[in-house]
VEXDREN-2710 file (C-alpha; in Angstrom, 1 decimal):
% VEXDREN-2710
k/r/px/py/pz
1/SER/29.1/2.0/-2.6
2/ILE/26.8/1.7/0.4
3/PRO/23.7/-0.2/-0.8
4/VAL/20.3/1.5/-0.7
5/CYS/16.8/0.4/-1.5
6/LEU/15.0/-0.9/-4.5
7/PHE/12.1/1.5/-3.9
8/THR/13.6/5.0/-3.7
9/THR/11.9/8.3/-4.1
10/MET/8.7/7.0/-5.8
11/SER/5.9/9.1/-7.1
12/SER/2.3/8.0/-6.4
13/ALA/1.8/7.4/-10.1
14/MET/4.8/5.2/-10.3
15/LEU/3.7/3.2/-7.2
16/SER/0.2/2.8/-8.7
17/THR/1.7/1.6/-11.9
18/PHE/3.8/-1.0/-10.2
19/LEU/0.9/-2.2/-8.0
20/GLU/-1.4/-2.5/-11.0
21/LEU/1.0/-4.2/-13.3
22/ALA/2.8/-6.5/-10.8
23/GLY/-0.3/-7.8/-9.1
24/GLY/-0.1/-5.9/-5.8
25/SER/-2.7/-3.9/-3.8
26/ARG/-2.6/-0.2/-3.0
27/GLY/-0.5/0.5/0.1
28/GLY/1.2/3.3/1.7
29/GLY/4.2/5.0/0.2
30/GLY/6.4/4.6/3.3
31/GLY/9.4/6.0/1.4
32/GLY/8.2/9.0/-0.6
33/THR/10.1/12.2/-0.4
34/SER/10.8/12.0/3.3
35/ARG/13.2/14.6/4.7
36/LEU/14.1/12.3/7.6
37/PHE/16.5/10.3/5.5
38/THR/18.3/10.2/2.2
39/VAL/21.0/7.8/1.1
40/ARG/23.4/10.6/0.3
41/ARG/23.0/12.1/3.7
42/SER/23.7/8.8/5.4
43/GLN/26.8/8.3/3.4
44/ARG/28.0/11.8/4.3
45/TRP/27.2/11.1/8.0
46/LEU/29.4/8.0/7.9
47/ARG/32.3/10.0/6.6
48/ARG/31.9/12.8/9.2
49/HIS/31.6/10.4/12.2
50/PRO/34.3/7.7/11.7
51/VAL/35.0/7.4/15.4
52/ALA/31.5/6.7/16.6
53/TYR/30.6/4.5/13.7
54/ARG/33.8/2.7/12.8
55/ALA/36.6/3.0/15.3
56/TYR/34.4/2.5/18.4
57/SER/36.7/4.8/20.5
58/VAL/35.8/5.5/24.1
59/ALA/35.9/9.2/25.0
60/ASN/36.3/8.6/28.8
61/PRO/38.0/5.2/29.2
62/GLY/37.8/5.5/33.0
63/GLN/34.1/5.8/33.1
64/ARG/32.4/2.6/32.1
65/PRO/28.6/2.5/32.4
66/THR/26.9/-0.7/33.2
67/VAL/24.1/-1.5/30.8
68/VAL/21.4/-4.2/31.3
69/VAL/20.2/-5.6/28.0
70/ALA/17.0/-7.6/28.1
71/GLY/17.1/-10.4/25.5
72/ALA/19.8/-12.6/24.2
73/GLY/18.7/-13.1/20.6
74/ALA/20.3/-11.5/17.6
75/ALA/19.1/-7.9/18.5
76/GLY/20.3/-8.2/22.1
77/ALA/23.6/-9.7/21.1
78/SER/24.2/-6.9/18.5
79/THR/23.3/-4.3/21.1
80/ALA/25.7/-5.8/23.6
81/MET/28.5/-6.1/21.1
82/HIS/28.2/-2.4/20.1
83/LEU/27.9/-1.3/23.7
84/VAL/31.1/-3.1/24.6
85/ARG/32.8/-1.6/21.5
86/ASN/31.8/1.8/22.8
87/GLY/33.1/1.3/26.3
88/ALA/30.2/-0.1/28.3
89/ASN/30.0/-3.2/30.5
90/VAL/26.9/-5.2/29.7
91/VAL/24.7/-7.7/31.5
92/MET/22.4/-9.6/29.2
93/VAL/19.3/-11.1/30.8
94/ASP/17.1/-13.7/29.2
95/PRO/15.1/-16.7/30.6
96/ARG/16.2/-18.8/27.6
97/PRO/19.5/-19.8/26.2
98/PRO/21.0/-17.3/23.7
99/MET/19.7/-17.5/20.2
100/SER/17.1/-20.1/21.1
101/ALA/13.9/-18.1/20.4
102/THR/12.9/-16.6/17.1
103/THR/16.5/-16.2/16.0
104/ALA/16.7/-20.0/15.9
105/TYR/13.7/-20.2/13.5
106/SER/14.5/-17.4/11.1
107/THR/14.4/-17.8/7.3
108/GLU/18.0/-16.4/7.7
109/SER/17.8/-14.2/4.6
110/TYR/18.8/-10.6/3.9
111/ARG/18.1/-8.0/1.3
112/ASP/19.1/-4.5/0.5
113/PHE/15.8/-3.0/-0.8
114/PHE/12.7/-1.7/1.0
115/ALA/9.9/0.6/0.1
116/ASP/10.6/2.7/3.2
117/LEU/13.8/4.7/2.7
118/ALA/14.5/4.9/6.5
119/VAL/14.4/1.1/6.7
120/ALA/16.6/1.0/3.6
121/GLY/19.2/3.2/5.4
122/LEU/19.2/0.9/8.4
123/MET/19.6/-2.2/6.1
124/SER/22.4/-0.5/4.1
125/ARG/24.4/-0.2/7.2
126/SER/23.4/-3.7/8.4
127/ILE/24.7/-5.4/5.3
128/GLU/28.0/-3.5/5.6
129/LEU/28.2/-4.9/9.2
130/LEU/27.2/-8.4/8.1
131/GLU/30.1/-8.5/5.6
132/GLU/32.5/-7.1/8.2
133/LEU/31.5/-9.6/10.8
134/ALA/31.6/-12.6/8.4
135/GLY/35.2/-11.7/7.6
136/GLU/37.6/-13.4/5.3
137/ASP/36.6/-16.8/6.7
138/ASN/32.9/-16.2/6.1
139/GLU/32.2/-17.2/9.7
140/PHE/28.4/-17.7/9.3
141/ARG/28.2/-18.7/5.6
142/LEU/26.9/-15.5/4.1
143/ASN/26.0/-15.8/0.5
144/ARG/24.9/-13.4/-2.2
145/ARG/22.7/-15.5/-4.5
146/GLY/20.1/-12.7/-4.8
147/TYR/16.3/-12.5/-4.8
148/ALA/14.6/-13.5/-8.0
149/PHE/11.1/-12.1/-8.5
150/PHE/8.9/-13.8/-11.2
151/SER/5.7/-12.8/-12.9
152/ALA/3.5/-14.3/-15.6
153/ASN/2.2/-10.8/-16.5
154/PRO/4.2/-9.3/-19.4
155/ALA/3.2/-5.8/-18.2
156/SER/5.3/-6.4/-15.0
157/ALA/8.4/-5.7/-17.1
158/GLN/7.6/-2.0/-17.2
159/ALA/7.1/-1.9/-13.4
160/PHE/10.2/-3.9/-12.5
161/GLU/12.3/-1.8/-14.9
162/GLN/11.2/1.4/-13.4
163/LEU/11.9/0.2/-9.9
164/ALA/15.4/-1.0/-10.8
165/LEU/16.2/2.2/-12.7
166/ASN/15.0/4.2/-9.6
167/ALA/17.4/2.1/-7.4
168/ALA/20.2/2.4/-9.9
169/SER/19.9/6.2/-9.7
170/GLN/20.6/5.9/-5.9
171/GLY/23.8/4.0/-6.3
172/LEU/22.6/0.4/-5.7
173/GLY/24.1/-0.9/-9.0
174/GLU/23.2/-0.8/-12.6
175/LEU/20.2/-2.3/-14.3
176/ARG/21.1/-4.9/-17.0
177/LYS/18.3/-5.7/-19.4
178/HIS/18.1/-9.0/-21.3
179/VAL/15.4/-8.9/-23.9
180/GLU/16.8/-10.4/-27.2
181/ASN/18.9/-13.1/-25.4
182/VAL/20.6/-13.9/-22.1
183/GLU/24.2/-14.2/-23.3
184/ALA/25.3/-11.4/-21.0
185/TYR/23.4/-12.7/-17.9
186/ARG/25.8/-14.0/-15.2
187/PRO/24.6/-16.4/-12.6
188/SER/25.4/-15.6/-8.9
189/ALA/28.0/-17.6/-7.1
190/SER/26.4/-20.2/-4.9
191/THR/28.6/-19.6/-1.9
192/GLY/30.3/-16.6/-0.4
193/PHE/29.9/-12.9/-0.9
194/ARG/33.4/-11.8/-2.0
195/SER/33.2/-13.3/-5.5
196/ASP/32.9/-11.2/-8.7
197/SER/29.1/-11.9/-8.7
198/PRO/27.4/-8.8/-10.1
199/ILE/25.5/-6.4/-8.0
200/GLY/22.5/-4.3/-9.1
201/PHE/19.7/-5.9/-11.1
202/ASP/19.0/-8.1/-14.0
203/LEU/15.7/-7.7/-15.8
204/VAL/15.0/-10.7/-18.0
205/VAL/12.0/-10.5/-20.4
206/GLY/10.4/-13.4/-22.3
207/ARG/9.6/-17.0/-21.5
208/LYS/12.4/-18.5/-23.6
209/ASN/15.0/-16.3/-21.9
210/ILE/13.8/-17.2/-18.4
211/GLN/13.8/-20.9/-19.4
212/ARG/17.4/-20.7/-20.5
213/ILE/18.4/-19.4/-17.0
214/PHE/15.9/-21.3/-14.9
215/PRO/14.6/-24.3/-16.9
216/TRP/12.7/-25.7/-13.9
217/VAL/10.6/-22.5/-13.5
218/SER/7.2/-22.4/-15.0
219/ASP/7.1/-21.6/-18.7
220/SER/4.3/-19.1/-17.9
221/ALA/6.9/-16.8/-16.3
222/GLU/7.2/-13.8/-18.6
223/VAL/9.3/-11.5/-16.4
224/LEU/12.2/-12.0/-14.0
225/LEU/13.9/-9.3/-11.9
226/HIS/17.0/-10.7/-10.1
227/ALA/18.1/-8.4/-7.3
228/ARG/21.7/-9.3/-6.6
229/ARG/23.0/-8.0/-3.2
230/CYS/20.7/-10.3/-1.3
231/GLY/21.0/-13.8/0.0
232/TRP/21.1/-15.7/3.3
233/MET/23.3/-17.0/6.1
234/ASP/23.5/-19.1/9.2
235/GLY/21.3/-17.0/11.4
236/GLN/22.3/-18.6/14.7
237/GLY/25.9/-18.3/13.6
238/LEU/25.5/-14.6/13.1
239/GLY/23.9/-14.2/16.5
240/LEU/26.6/-16.3/18.3
241/CYS/29.3/-14.4/16.4
242/MET/28.0/-11.1/17.8
243/LEU/27.5/-12.6/21.3
244/GLU/31.1/-14.0/21.4
245/ARG/32.5/-10.7/20.4
246/ALA/30.5/-9.0/23.1
247/LYS/31.7/-11.5/25.7
248/ALA/35.3/-11.4/24.5
249/GLY/35.3/-7.7/25.4
250/HIS/37.0/-4.6/23.9
251/ASP/39.5/-2.3/25.5
252/GLY/38.5/-3.3/29.1
253/SER/34.8/-3.5/28.5
254/SER/32.9/-6.9/28.5
255/ALA/29.5/-8.6/28.5
256/LYS/28.0/-11.5/30.3
257/VAL/24.7/-13.4/30.2
258/VAL/22.4/-14.0/33.2
259/ARG/19.7/-16.6/32.8
260/GLY/16.5/-15.3/34.3
261/SER/13.4/-13.2/33.9
262/ILE/13.2/-9.5/34.7
263/VAL/10.3/-9.1/37.1
264/GLY/10.8/-5.5/38.2
265/PHE/12.8/-2.3/38.1
266/GLU/14.4/-0.1/40.7
267/ARG/13.7/3.6/39.8
268/SER/14.9/6.8/41.3
269/GLY/14.7/10.4/40.0
270/GLY/13.1/9.3/36.7
271/GLU/15.8/6.8/35.9
272/VAL/16.3/3.1/36.1
273/ARG/18.8/2.2/38.8
274/GLY/18.6/-1.6/38.6
275/VAL/16.5/-4.6/37.6
276/SER/15.1/-7.5/39.6
277/VAL/15.7/-10.8/38.0
278/LEU/14.1/-14.1/38.9
279/SER/16.8/-16.6/38.3
280/GLN/16.5/-20.2/37.0
281/ASN/16.6/-21.6/40.6
282/GLY/13.8/-19.3/41.8
283/GLU/16.1/-16.8/43.6
284/GLU/15.4/-13.1/43.0
285/ILE/18.6/-11.1/42.4
286/GLN/19.2/-7.4/41.9
287/ILE/21.4/-6.0/39.1
288/LYS/22.4/-2.4/39.3
289/CYS/22.7/-0.5/36.0
290/ASP/23.3/3.0/34.5
291/VAL/21.3/2.2/31.4
292/PHE/18.5/-0.3/30.5
293/ILE/17.8/-1.5/26.9
294/ASN/14.8/-3.7/26.1
295/ALA/15.7/-5.9/23.1
296/ALA/13.4/-8.8/24.2
297/GLY/11.7/-9.4/20.8
298/ALA/8.3/-10.9/21.1
299/TRP/8.4/-10.3/24.9
300/ALA/9.4/-6.6/24.7
301/LYS/5.9/-5.2/25.1
302/LYS/5.2/-7.2/28.2
303/LEU/8.5/-6.3/29.7
304/GLN/8.0/-2.6/28.9
305/GLY/4.7/-2.7/30.7
306/LEU/6.6/-3.4/34.0
307/LEU/8.6/-0.2/33.5
308/THR/5.9/2.3/32.3
309/ASP/2.2/2.7/31.8
310/GLU/2.9/4.3/28.4
311/GLU/2.1/1.5/26.0
312/LEU/4.1/0.8/22.9
313/PRO/2.1/-0.2/19.9
314/LEU/3.9/-3.5/19.3
315/THR/2.1/-6.5/17.9
316/ASN/3.3/-10.1/17.6
317/GLU/2.6/-12.0/14.4
318/LEU/3.3/-15.7/13.7
319/HIS/6.2/-16.5/11.5
320/ALA/5.9/-20.0/10.0
321/LYS/8.1/-21.8/7.6
322/VAL/8.0/-25.2/6.0
323/MET/11.1/-27.4/5.7
324/LEU/10.6/-29.8/2.8
325/ASN/12.9/-32.7/2.0
326/ASP/12.9/-32.3/-1.8
327/GLU/12.9/-35.9/-2.9
328/VAL/12.1/-35.1/-6.5
329/ASN/14.8/-32.4/-6.8
330/ALA/12.2/-29.8/-7.9
331/ILE/14.5/-27.0/-6.7
332/PRO/18.2/-27.0/-7.5
333/GLN/20.3/-26.4/-4.4
334/ASP/22.2/-23.6/-6.1
335/ALA/19.0/-21.5/-6.7
336/PRO/18.5/-18.0/-5.3
337/MET/15.6/-16.9/-3.1
338/MET/12.6/-17.1/-5.4
339/ILE/9.4/-15.1/-5.1
340/TRP/6.2/-15.4/-7.2
341/ARG/4.6/-12.0/-7.5
342/ASP/1.2/-12.9/-9.0
343/SER/-1.9/-13.9/-7.1
344/VAL/-3.0/-17.5/-7.1
345/ARG/-6.1/-19.6/-6.3
346/LEU/-6.3/-22.4/-3.9
347/ASP/-9.9/-23.4/-4.6
348/GLU/-9.1/-25.0/-7.9
349/ASP/-12.6/-26.6/-8.3
350/ALA/-16.0/-26.6/-6.6
351/ASP/-15.1/-29.7/-4.4
352/VAL/-12.1/-27.9/-2.9
353/ALA/-14.1/-24.8/-2.3
354/ASP/-16.8/-26.7/-0.4
355/PHE/-14.0/-28.4/1.6
356/PHE/-12.6/-25.1/2.6
357/ARG/-16.0/-23.8/3.7
358/GLU/-16.5/-26.9/5.9
359/LEU/-13.0/-26.9/7.3
360/ASP/-13.2/-23.3/8.7
361/ASP/-13.3/-23.5/12.5
362/THR/-12.9/-19.9/13.4
363/ALA/-16.5/-19.6/14.6
364/ASP/-15.6/-22.1/17.3
365/GLY/-12.4/-20.3/18.3
366/GLY/-10.1/-22.2/16.0
367/ILE/-7.3/-20.9/13.8
368/VAL/-8.2/-22.4/10.5
369/ASN/-9.8/-19.6/8.5
370/SER/-10.2/-21.6/5.3
371/ALA/-13.3/-19.7/4.2
372/CYS/-10.8/-16.9/3.5
373/TRP/-8.9/-19.2/1.1
374/LEU/-11.6/-18.9/-1.5
375/GLY/-10.9/-16.6/-4.4
376/PRO/-7.6/-15.0/-5.5
377/GLN/-4.9/-15.1/-2.8
378/PRO/-2.2/-12.5/-2.5
379/GLY/1.2/-13.1/-4.1
380/GLY/4.6/-13.0/-2.5
381/GLN/5.0/-16.7/-1.6
382/HIS/8.7/-17.6/-1.7
383/LEU/11.2/-20.4/-1.2
384/ARG/14.9/-21.0/-1.1
385/PRO/17.2/-24.0/-0.9
386/ALA/18.3/-25.0/2.6
387/GLY/21.1/-27.4/1.8
388/ASN/21.2/-31.2/1.9
389/GLY/18.3/-31.5/-0.5
390/ARG/16.0/-29.4/1.6
391/VAL/13.8/-26.4/0.6
392/ILE/12.3/-23.7/2.9
393/MET/8.9/-22.5/1.8
394/LEU/6.9/-19.5/3.2
395/TRP/3.6/-17.8/2.6
396/GLU/3.2/-15.2/5.3
397/HIS/-0.4/-14.1/4.9
398/LEU/-1.9/-17.5/5.9
399/HIS/-1.1/-17.0/9.7
400/LYS/-1.6/-13.3/10.0
401/HIS/-5.1/-13.6/11.4
402/ILE/-3.9/-15.5/14.5
403/GLN/-3.9/-13.4/17.7
404/ILE/-0.6/-13.7/19.5
405/ALA/-0.3/-13.0/23.2
406/GLU/2.2/-10.5/24.7
407/ASP/3.9/-13.4/26.5
408/PRO/3.8/-16.0/23.7
409/PRO/5.1/-19.6/24.2
410/MET/8.3/-20.7/22.7
411/PRO/8.5/-22.9/20.8
412/VAL/5.4/-21.9/18.9
413/GLU/2.5/-24.2/19.7
414/ASN/-0.1/-23.6/16.9
415/PHE/0.3/-23.7/13.2
416/ILE/-2.3/-24.3/10.5
417/GLU/-1.9/-28.0/9.9
418/MET/-2.4/-27.7/6.1
419/TYR/0.3/-25.0/5.8
420/PRO/2.8/-27.2/3.9
421/GLN/0.2/-28.3/1.3
422/LEU/-1.0/-24.7/0.9
423/CYS/2.6/-23.5/0.3
424/VAL/3.1/-26.3/-2.3
425/THR/-0.1/-25.4/-4.1
426/ALA/0.7/-21.7/-4.2
427/LEU/4.4/-22.2/-5.2
428/LYS/3.7/-24.7/-8.0
429/ALA/2.6/-21.7/-10.1
430/MET/6.3/-20.9/-10.1
431/VAL/7.9/-24.4/-9.9
432/PRO/5.5/-26.9/-11.5
433/ALA/7.5/-29.9/-10.2
434/LEU/6.3/-29.1/-6.7
435/GLU/3.0/-30.6/-7.8
436/ALA/4.5/-34.0/-6.9
437/TYR/4.0/-33.1/-3.2
438/GLU/0.4/-32.0/-3.4
439/GLU/-1.0/-35.4/-2.6
440/SER/1.8/-36.8/-0.5
441/LEU/4.4/-34.8/1.4
442/PRO/7.6/-36.5/2.6
443/LYS/7.2/-37.7/6.2
444/SER/10.2/-35.6/7.2
445/THR/8.3/-32.3/6.4
446/ILE/8.2/-30.0/9.3
447/ILE/6.7/-26.7/10.2
448/ASP/8.5/-24.4/12.6
449/GLY/8.8/-20.7/13.3
450/GLY/8.8/-17.9/15.7
451/TYR/7.3/-14.4/16.0
452/TYR/7.5/-11.2/14.1
453/THR/7.1/-8.2/16.4
454/VAL/5.7/-5.4/14.2
455/THR/4.7/-1.8/14.5
456/PRO/1.8/0.0/12.8
457/ASP/4.0/1.7/10.2
458/GLY/6.5/-1.1/9.7
459/ARG/9.4/0.9/11.2
460/PRO/11.2/-0.4/14.3
461/PHE/11.2/1.3/17.6
462/ILE/14.8/2.2/18.5
463/ALA/14.1/5.0/21.0
464/ARG/14.2/6.2/24.6
465/HIS/11.1/5.0/26.4
466/GLY/9.9/4.6/30.0
467/ALA/12.7/6.5/31.7
468/GLN/15.5/8.9/31.0
469/ASN/18.0/6.1/30.7
470/ALA/15.8/3.4/29.3
471/PHE/15.6/2.5/25.7
472/VAL/13.8/0.0/23.5
473/CYS/15.1/-1.8/20.4
474/SER/12.2/-3.8/18.9
475/GLY/9.6/-4.0/16.1
476/MET/11.9/-5.1/13.3
477/GLY/9.2/-7.4/12.0
478/THR/10.1/-9.5/9.0
479/PHE/13.6/-8.1/8.8
480/GLY/14.7/-8.7/12.4
481/LEU/17.7/-11.0/11.9
482/MET/19.0/-9.1/8.9
483/SER/18.7/-5.7/10.5
484/SER/20.0/-6.8/13.9
485/PRO/23.7/-5.7/13.3
486/ALA/22.6/-2.1/12.6
487/ALA/19.6/-2.0/14.9
488/GLY/21.8/-3.0/17.9
489/GLU/24.4/-0.5/16.8
490/LEU/21.9/2.3/16.7
491/ALA/20.5/1.4/20.1
492/ALA/24.0/1.4/21.6
493/LEU/24.8/4.8/20.1
494/LEU/21.5/6.3/21.3
495/ALA/21.9/4.9/24.8
496/LEU/25.5/6.1/25.2
497/GLY/24.8/9.6/23.8
498/LYS/26.9/9.1/20.6
499/PRO/26.3/10.9/17.3
500/LEU/23.4/9.3/15.4
501/PRO/23.0/8.7/11.7
502/PRO/20.3/10.6/9.8
503/HIS/17.8/7.7/9.6
504/ALA/17.8/7.4/13.4
505/GLU/15.0/10.0/13.8
506/ALA/12.7/7.8/11.8
507/PHE/12.7/5.1/14.5
508/ASP/12.1/7.4/17.5
509/TRP/8.9/7.2/19.5
510/PRO/6.6/9.0/19.4
511/ARG/7.0/9.5/15.6
512/LYS/7.7/13.0/14.5
513/ALA/5.2/12.5/11.6
514/ALA/2.7/9.9/10.6
515/VAL/4.0/7.3/8.2
516/GLU/1.9/4.8/6.2
517/ARG/3.0/1.2/6.1
518/ALA/5.1/0.6/3.0
519/LEU/4.7/-2.0/0.3
520/ASP/6.5/-5.4/0.9
521/LEU/7.2/-7.4/-2.2
522/LEU/7.4/-10.6/-0.1
523/ASP/3.9/-10.3/1.3
524/ASP/0.9/-8.8/-0.6
525/SER/-1.6/-9.4/2.2
526/ALA/-1.7/-5.8/3.1
END
């Protein structure tokens, strides 16, 4: 069955219960009972439109439009691949080498549940495409280890159970409860996605039961929800897979990459007729086109400003991750993605609190807002194994206050220097052995990252904008890499006038109706 979301049609009372019990804060119900999208409608649409969505047939083989795609990251490569599959010739334009910006610094994970049903529909399709692209040889090492959510609050069991039952009713897989014992619990395979690993959800209740499965997790953990059709991959491998398929061509169509920056547009009759590109050697060249698609990620808003005065409400946020060489083997390398849902404190005593107050430099224009680290901090901090004894750690809310320009530098220049220590302190609530790194981090510890380009309501912009034949594919935020296969496909179908899936309307601009930003279990800062 096509995967859907963990948060389906959710009443306000149910959402309030979850937020109260699981440690969240009240947010928008981005899913709700929206008529724009239902999982069943999306499944029916796929059956009714096999040519546009699966066979990639070309209605008029003799007429091949030329499409310029700005951006050679994962979204741009996916867009180009689907355009080629649908009969277009593509010129990708980017001042950087393909997959060298945010795609190269992704957490590389994927999941099939979101609070917003429209986003869930996009991701359902994207996971289907991920598995198709990976193929029998698993070209970019896609796994299905799952996402494991932990809480020390026994009441969270009720909230997690309701969410999983809600998802099960939408076809995402059954809920298996483990209360008396865990004899029926089956670990996920550590590699691949075609094994007999279960899908659906496993709810494990009780400290002893959790310890039997994950003995290295804190014995304070009372509840575990293991969502199974989730995992991670080689992100650059995915991007290059899509790029190579675009360049290889399909039925006479093909794609190529031009290194350079788009500096202007040729317009006529309300349409884009070409783009001006400043090449690497300083020469300005003109590229004619029938369609233009902006998939430039963190630079999409600036580029769109060259085309139209109608501003898109896109904002860049800093995405930062820590790569830790786990010298004490705190995290087994076959572990799933792990998320601690409860709030934590960083100011463990008065001396630390005083240090945070003195360290804050925001009054002088700095980025260390350590005065905000006093008191309870939002949950959602997470980690995963990264191979070769390494562990990736993230705690998104710590960098959200930093203002990012519309033309941000790459690689990222400014991170909070204490970010690794703060992640360790927050995550030791889930994995006590991480305390070994609080006083002394391995010298090989690094911070890197890219940018999340977000929208006010958390939904991407995949829409016509700026001209009759101009489109934008941006604003995928925290799920950019994982959604790129389906986001690029939707942009291609829209640009070429193909039939669209039911959830497409949710990503149009301007929105047909106001949507509140939905809850994100991996980041409670909202």
